[in-house]
N, C-alpha and C positions, 0 to 999 in steps of 0.2 A: 733693510728688510722689514716688511710690514708685520704687524702683530699676527695676522692670519697666517702668513707664510711661516712664521716662527712656530705657530701651533701645529701646522700641517707637517713640518719637518721634525717635530719632536719625536724621538724614538719610541717613547711610551705611547703616544697618540698613534703612530704608525702601526705599532704592534697590536694595540687595541682595535684599530680599524681593520687590520688584516684578520684578526680573530673573529670580529663581527661579520665580515664578509664570508669567511669560511663557515660560520654557524648558519648564516642565511642560506648559503649554498646547500648545506646538509639538510636543513629543514625543507628547502624547496624540492630537493630530490625525493625526500621521504613523502612529501605531500603529493608529488606527481604520481608516485606509486600508489598511494592511497586513492587518489582521484581515479586512476585507471581501474583499480579494484572495484570502486563504487560504481563506475560506469558499467563494468561487466556484470555486477550483481543486479543493477537496475535493469539491464537488458535481459538477463536471464529471468528475472521476476516478471517482467512484462510478457515474455514468451510463455511462461507457465500460466500466467493469468489468462492469456489468450486461449491457451489449450483448455483450461478449466471452463471458460465461458462457452467454448464450442461443445464440450462434453455436457454441460448443463443444458445448452440449447437442444442437443440431440435427445437427452433424457426427457426434457419437457415435451418435445414433439412425440416421443414414444408414449409418455403418460397421457397426453391428450388423445392419441389414437386409441389407447386402451380404454379411456373413459368413454369415447364415442361408441366403440364396439360394445362395451358393457351396458351402456345406457340403452342401446338399441335392443339388446338381448333381454334386459331386465328393467323395463321402465318403472315398474312398481318399486323395485329396490332403490332406484335412484330417487324416486319421489319420497320414499321413506327416509332415506339419508338426508335429503334436503329439508324435510320436516324436522328431523332430529337436530340438525345443525341450527335451524332457525329457532327452535325451542330453547336450545342451549344459549344461543346469542341473546335471546329475549330475557332469559333468566339471569344471565350475566349482567346485562345492562340494567335490569330492574334492581338487582342487588346493589349495584353501584349507586343508584339514586337513593336507596334506603340509607346509605352511609352518610349522605350529605346533610 
């Protein structure tokens, strides 16, 4: 009998090999369950993200419609707001240059 055959037939080696195979099986089954859970969570997250994007799209459309109507009714108010935002932006950028 060859040296390899002797090692393979050793009871201690057989017992250790069996225990290793069993441990690998247990780990594989646990990982399979974890993988399934992760796939489910990923699919659920993708669905929620899609819903949130659609809600944001609808809200943005409503906001744009509101801005259009408001700007037609109050063009001076819109011009004043635009001026104020521009003045704030200019002040902000000017103060940033002063720090350099």
